[in-house]
ZALO-882765 format. One record per residue (C-alpha): x, y, z; residue number from 1; residue in three letters; chain. Coordinates in steps of 0.1 Angstrom, whole numbers, plus 5000, padded with zeros to 4 digits. Last residue first. Layout:
# residues N
[[X,Y,Z],NUM,ala,A]
...
***
This chain:
# residues 336
[[4971,4942,4961],336,unk,A]
[[4969,4935,4998],335,unk,A]
[[4955,4969,5006],334,unk,A]
[[4928,4964,4980],333,unk,A]
[[4918,4931,4996],332,unk,A]
[[4918,4948,5030],331,unk,A]
[[4888,4969,5020],330,unk,A]
[[4880,5000,5040],329,unk,A]
[[4914,5010,5052],328,unk,A]
[[4930,5002,5018],327,unk,A]
[[4904,5022,5000],326,unk,A]
[[4910,5051,5024],325,unk,A]
[[4947,5052,5012],324,unk,A]
[[4936,5054,4976],323,unk,A]
[[4912,5082,4984],322,unk,A]
[[4939,5101,5002],321,unk,A]
[[4961,5099,4972],320,unk,A]
[[4932,5113,4951],319,unk,A]
[[4929,5141,4976],318,unk,A]
[[4965,5149,4973],317,unk,A]
[[4963,5151,4935],316,unk,A]
[[4931,5172,4935],315,unk,A]
[[4948,5196,4960],314,unk,A]
[[4979,5198,4938],313,unk,A]
[[4958,5208,4908],312,unk,A]
[[4940,5235,4928],311,unk,A]
[[4973,5248,4941],310,unk,A]
[[4987,5249,4905],309,unk,A]
[[4957,5268,4893],308,unk,A]
[[4961,5293,4921],307,unk,A]
[[4998,5298,4913],306,unk,A]
[[4992,5301,4876],305,unk,A]
[[4965,5327,4881],304,unk,A]
[[4987,5347,4906],303,unk,A]
[[5017,5346,4883],302,unk,A]
[[4997,5357,4853],301,unk,A]
[[4978,5386,4867],300,unk,A]
[[4955,5389,4838],299,unk,A]
[[4934,5417,4854],298,unk,A]
[[4901,5398,4850],297,unk,A]
[[4917,5365,4858],296,unk,A]
[[4934,5379,4889],295,unk,A]
[[4901,5394,4900],294,unk,A]
[[4884,5360,4898],293,unk,A]
[[4912,5343,4917],292,unk,A]
[[4912,5368,4945],291,unk,A]
[[4874,5368,4947],290,unk,A]
[[4873,5330,4950],289,unk,A]
[[4904,5325,4971],288,unk,A]
[[4887,5332,5004],287,unk,A]
[[4875,5363,5022],286,unk,A]
[[4837,5354,5020],285,unk,A]
[[4815,5382,5008],284,unk,A]
[[4785,5359,5010],283,unk,A]
[[4777,5359,4973],282,unk,A]
[[4814,5362,4962],281,unk,A]
[[4824,5332,4983],280,unk,A]
[[4794,5312,4970],279,unk,A]
[[4803,5321,4934],278,unk,A]
[[4839,5312,4936],277,unk,A]
[[4834,5280,4957],276,unk,A]
[[4841,5256,4928],275,unk,A]
[[4878,5251,4934],274,unk,A]
[[4876,5242,4971],273,unk,A]
[[4843,5223,4968],272,unk,A]
[[4855,5206,4937],271,unk,A]
[[4887,5194,4954],270,unk,A]
[[4866,5180,4982],269,unk,A]
[[4841,5163,4957],268,unk,A]
[[4870,5147,4938],267,unk,A]
[[4877,5125,4968],266,unk,A]
[[4841,5123,4981],265,unk,A]
[[4828,5104,4951],264,unk,A]
[[4853,5075,4953],263,unk,A]
[[4848,5074,4991],262,unk,A]
[[4811,5069,4984],261,unk,A]
[[4819,5040,4961],260,unk,A]
[[4838,5023,4990],259,unk,A]
[[4812,5033,5017],258,unk,A]
[[4789,5004,5009],257,unk,A]
[[4814,4978,5020],256,unk,A]
[[4817,4994,5055],255,unk,A]
[[4780,5002,5057],254,unk,A]
[[4768,4966,5051],253,unk,A]
[[4791,4945,5072],252,unk,A]
[[4801,4963,5105],251,unk,A]
[[4774,4990,5108],250,unk,A]
[[4744,4972,5092],249,unk,A]
[[4752,4937,5104],248,unk,A]
[[4760,4950,5139],247,unk,A]
[[4727,4969,5141],246,unk,A]
[[4708,4938,5129],245,unk,A]
[[4723,4917,5157],244,unk,A]
[[4742,4886,5145],243,unk,A]
[[4723,4853,5144],242,unk,A]
[[4746,4833,5122],241,unk,A]
[[4719,4832,5095],240,unk,A]
[[4719,4871,5096],239,unk,A]
[[4756,4872,5089],238,unk,A]
[[4753,4846,5061],237,unk,A]
[[4725,4867,5045],236,unk,A]
[[4748,4897,5046],235,unk,A]
[[4777,4876,5032],234,unk,A]
[[4756,4866,5003],233,unk,A]
[[4749,4902,4991],232,unk,A]
[[4714,4916,4988],231,unk,A]
[[4719,4943,5014],230,unk,A]
[[4752,4953,4996],229,unk,A]
[[4733,4965,4965],228,unk,A]
[[4707,4984,4985],227,unk,A]
[[4735,5000,5006],226,unk,A]
[[4754,5011,4975],225,unk,A]
[[4723,5027,4960],224,unk,A]
[[4714,5045,4992],223,unk,A]
[[4750,5057,4998],222,unk,A]
[[4751,5070,4962],221,unk,A]
[[4719,5090,4966],220,unk,A]
[[4729,5104,5000],219,unk,A]
[[4764,5113,4989],218,unk,A]
[[4750,5131,4958],217,unk,A]
[[4726,5151,4979],216,unk,A]
[[4754,5160,5004],215,unk,A]
[[4777,5170,4976],214,unk,A]
[[4750,5193,4962],213,unk,A]
[[4743,5208,4996],212,unk,A]
[[4780,5214,5004],211,unk,A]
[[4784,5250,4993],210,unk,A]
[[4750,5261,5006],209,unk,A]
[[4755,5244,5039],208,unk,A]
[[4791,5258,5042],207,unk,A]
[[4779,5293,5034],206,unk,A]
[[4752,5290,5061],205,unk,A]
[[4774,5275,5088],204,unk,A]
[[4803,5299,5086],203,unk,A]
[[4785,5326,5106],202,unk,A]
[[4785,5303,5136],201,unk,A]
[[4823,5302,5138],200,unk,A]
[[4824,5339,5148],199,unk,A]
[[4857,5355,5135],198,unk,A]
[[4842,5358,5100],197,unk,A]
[[4835,5396,5102],196,unk,A]
[[4811,5417,5081],195,unk,A]
[[4784,5391,5080],194,unk,A]
[[4762,5382,5050],193,unk,A]
[[4733,5365,5066],192,unk,A]
[[4736,5388,5096],191,unk,A]
[[4720,5373,5128],190,unk,A]
[[4687,5374,5145],189,unk,A]
[[4667,5360,5116],188,unk,A]
[[4639,5382,5102],187,unk,A]
[[4620,5356,5083],186,unk,A]
[[4622,5376,5051],185,unk,A]
[[4660,5378,5055],184,unk,A]
[[4663,5340,5062],183,unk,A]
[[4641,5331,5032],182,unk,A]
[[4659,5355,5008],181,unk,A]
[[4693,5342,5019],180,unk,A]
[[4682,5306,5015],179,unk,A]
[[4667,5312,4981],178,unk,A]
[[4698,5330,4969],177,unk,A]
[[4721,5302,4983],176,unk,A]
[[4700,5275,4967],175,unk,A]
[[4704,5293,4934],174,unk,A]
[[4742,5296,4940],173,unk,A]
[[4742,5258,4947],172,unk,A]
[[4729,5249,4913],171,unk,A]
[[4696,5229,4914],170,unk,A]
[[4696,5194,4900],169,unk,A]
[[4718,5176,4925],168,unk,A]
[[4701,5191,4955],167,unk,A]
[[4667,5186,4940],166,unk,A]
[[4674,5149,4935],165,unk,A]
[[4686,5145,4970],164,unk,A]
[[4655,5162,4984],163,unk,A]
[[4633,5139,4964],162,unk,A]
[[4653,5108,4973],161,unk,A]
[[4651,5117,5010],160,unk,A]
[[4613,5122,5008],159,unk,A]
[[4607,5090,4988],158,unk,A]
[[4628,5069,5013],157,unk,A]
[[4610,5084,5043],156,unk,A]
[[4576,5078,5025],155,unk,A]
[[4584,5041,5023],154,unk,A]
[[4598,5023,4992],153,unk,A]
[[4631,5014,5010],152,unk,A]
[[4633,5022,5047],151,unk,A]
[[4667,5006,5052],150,unk,A]
[[4679,5022,5019],149,unk,A]
[[4666,5056,5028],148,unk,A]
[[4680,5054,5063],147,unk,A]
[[4715,5045,5049],146,unk,A]
[[4713,5074,5024],145,unk,A]
[[4703,5099,5051],144,unk,A]
[[4729,5086,5075],143,unk,A]
[[4756,5091,5047],142,unk,A]
[[4743,5126,5035],141,unk,A]
[[4739,5144,5068],140,unk,A]
[[4773,5139,5085],139,unk,A]
[[4791,5135,5052],138,unk,A]
[[4777,5166,5035],137,unk,A]
[[4782,5187,5067],136,unk,A]
[[4818,5175,5069],135,unk,A]
[[4824,5183,5032],134,unk,A]
[[4810,5219,5038],133,unk,A]
[[4833,5223,5068],132,unk,A]
[[4863,5210,5048],131,unk,A]
[[4855,5234,5019],130,unk,A]
[[4851,5264,5043],129,unk,A]
[[4884,5255,5060],128,unk,A]
[[4902,5252,5027],127,unk,A]
[[4888,5285,5014],126,unk,A]
[[4899,5303,5046],125,unk,A]
[[4933,5285,5043],124,unk,A]
[[4939,5300,5009],123,unk,A]
[[4926,5335,5019],122,unk,A]
[[4950,5337,5048],121,unk,A]
[[4937,5336,5084],120,unk,A]
[[4953,5301,5089],119,unk,A]
[[4987,5318,5089],118,unk,A]
[[4981,5335,5123],117,unk,A]
[[4971,5372,5125],116,unk,A]
[[4992,5401,5137],115,unk,A]
[[4994,5416,5102],114,unk,A]
[[4969,5401,5079],113,unk,A]
[[4976,5366,5067],112,unk,A]
[[4999,5357,5037],111,unk,A]
[[4992,5324,5020],110,unk,A]
[[4976,5334,4987],109,unk,A]
[[4985,5371,4984],108,unk,A]
[[5020,5364,5000],107,unk,A]
[[5027,5337,4975],106,unk,A]
[[5015,5358,4946],105,unk,A]
[[5040,5385,4956],104,unk,A]
[[5035,5421,4966],103,unk,A]
[[5057,5451,4958],102,unk,A]
[[5032,5467,4935],101,unk,A]
[[4998,5450,4934],100,unk,A]
[[4986,5443,4899],99,unk,A]
[[5015,5424,4884],98,unk,A]
[[5020,5402,4914],97,unk,A]
[[5055,5388,4918],96,unk,A]
[[5064,5351,4913],95,unk,A]
[[5054,5319,4929],94,unk,A]
[[5089,5313,4945],93,unk,A]
[[5089,5278,4960],92,unk,A]
[[5123,5268,4948],91,unk,A]
[[5110,5249,4917],90,unk,A]
[[5087,5279,4911],89,unk,A]
[[5115,5302,4902],88,unk,A]
[[5151,5309,4914],87,unk,A]
[[5166,5343,4908],86,unk,A]
[[5202,5342,4894],85,unk,A]
[[5221,5375,4898],84,unk,A]
[[5232,5393,4866],83,unk,A]
[[5221,5427,4877],82,unk,A]
[[5191,5428,4854],81,unk,A]
[[5179,5394,4868],80,unk,A]
[[5192,5360,4857],79,unk,A]
[[5166,5333,4853],78,unk,A]
[[5144,5309,4873],77,unk,A]
[[5132,5273,4871],76,unk,A]
[[5095,5274,4864],75,unk,A]
[[5087,5311,4859],74,unk,A]
[[5120,5318,4841],73,unk,A]
[[5117,5286,4820],72,unk,A]
[[5082,5297,4810],71,unk,A]
[[5092,5332,4802],70,unk,A]
[[5121,5318,4782],69,unk,A]
[[5098,5296,4761],68,unk,A]
[[5075,5326,4754],67,unk,A]
[[5103,5348,4740],66,unk,A]
[[5111,5379,4761],65,unk,A]
[[5090,5410,4762],64,unk,A]
[[5071,5397,4793],63,unk,A]
[[5103,5399,4813],62,unk,A]
[[5085,5415,4843],61,unk,A]
[[5104,5448,4841],60,unk,A]
[[5104,5447,4803],59,unk,A]
[[5067,5445,4802],58,unk,A]
[[5064,5472,4828],57,unk,A]
[[5088,5495,4808],56,unk,A]
[[5069,5488,4776],55,unk,A]
[[5036,5499,4793],54,unk,A]
[[5052,5530,4806],53,unk,A]
[[5063,5540,4771],52,unk,A]
[[5029,5532,4756],51,unk,A]
[[5010,5556,4779],50,unk,A]
[[4986,5543,4805],49,unk,A]
[[4951,5556,4808],48,unk,A]
[[4928,5568,4836],47,unk,A]
[[4895,5584,4826],46,unk,A]
[[4876,5553,4831],45,unk,A]
[[4893,5528,4855],44,unk,A]
[[4881,5493,4849],43,unk,A]
[[4870,5496,4813],42,unk,A]
[[4897,5520,4803],41,unk,A]
[[4925,5499,4819],40,unk,A]
[[4912,5467,4804],39,unk,A]
[[4912,5483,4769],38,unk,A]
[[4947,5496,4774],37,unk,A]
[[4961,5462,4781],36,unk,A]
[[4984,5463,4811],35,unk,A]
[[4982,5426,4822],34,unk,A]
[[4977,5414,4786],33,unk,A]
[[4952,5412,4758],32,unk,A]
[[4941,5382,4737],31,unk,A]
[[4943,5347,4752],30,unk,A]
[[4973,5327,4739],29,unk,A]
[[4995,5338,4768],28,unk,A]
[[4971,5325,4794],27,unk,A]
[[4964,5293,4775],26,unk,A]
[[5001,5285,4772],25,unk,A]
[[5008,5291,4809],24,unk,A]
[[4977,5270,4819],23,unk,A]
[[4989,5241,4796],22,unk,A]
[[5024,5243,4811],21,unk,A]
[[5013,5245,4847],20,unk,A]
[[4989,5216,4843],19,unk,A]
[[5016,5195,4825],18,unk,A]
[[5041,5201,4853],17,unk,A]
[[5014,5191,4879],16,unk,A]
[[5009,5158,4860],15,unk,A]
[[5046,5153,4856],14,unk,A]
[[5051,5155,4894],13,unk,A]
[[5020,5136,4904],12,unk,A]
[[5036,5104,4889],11,unk,A]
[[5059,5102,4919],10,unk,A]
[[5031,5106,4944],9,unk,A]
[[5012,5078,4927],8,unk,A]
[[5043,5056,4930],7,unk,A]
[[5048,5065,4967],6,unk,A]
[[5011,5058,4974],5,unk,A]
[[5014,5023,4957],4,unk,A]
[[5046,5015,4976],3,unk,A]
[[5028,5024,5009],2,unk,A]
[[5000,5000,5000],1,unk,A]
***
């Protein structure tokens, strides 16, 4: 099992390299640039940048060099104007920000406000929100799926299936708008869109909205897996041996039924982190959503590449975690 994880981790290196290379080519193939005149006029009417200043900025950030050299500079490093070698991504340098003078992509993603711990950065804000949304999806989705399977063809089963179908069919931002309108009209005693996120309770609503689709998919898949496992021979054998029904459900049915669910939850976590843009913008959440959206609008290449690389690394790590969870749930997979 350890050898399998090491092999998967080794193959993650060319995958991440390919992601960075494709994102780099797509960014430079798109029309316009970080200091495009049209973008300046659209974002700041009445403020324009002369051609000489634009050329200086392009030279300052080496955007006037050939494309292959720009990629090598970003990935491995290059000589600066004084002849000193400056290491690139391979040394952990994510590059400078084109839009915020004197700031770096690394600081914008991982830097916390002055006097705050590192988990107050926008990257860890998004990670914490995604983990909370996944936790809610698991705590609600798995018991709901198990209950629906055990109460098959009853009104409980039909009700859970209906809610799960709605959760999969309706986009999470629509659910968010409906929930905000409902809470505001009901006159709840707290702010739906808070000004500060220091109170843990204000995280609940964005996490529920973000994880509702995952919760619905988890409930449906758990129900289908439980129904399949309930008809297996080893379940009938366990009942014939006189085991308690609770033991059969928890130790035999649920453990085998969770293997397909783990397959879903692996990509789901990465999707919750990467797909939280709209929810973060809707609730004014200080995560990566707004930062990534602004960087795409302003064509801040280092920040876009860094955020894309982070998302790809998260997907890779989550898939490794899924492989490890397979071994814990099924010893046959661990043996192979």
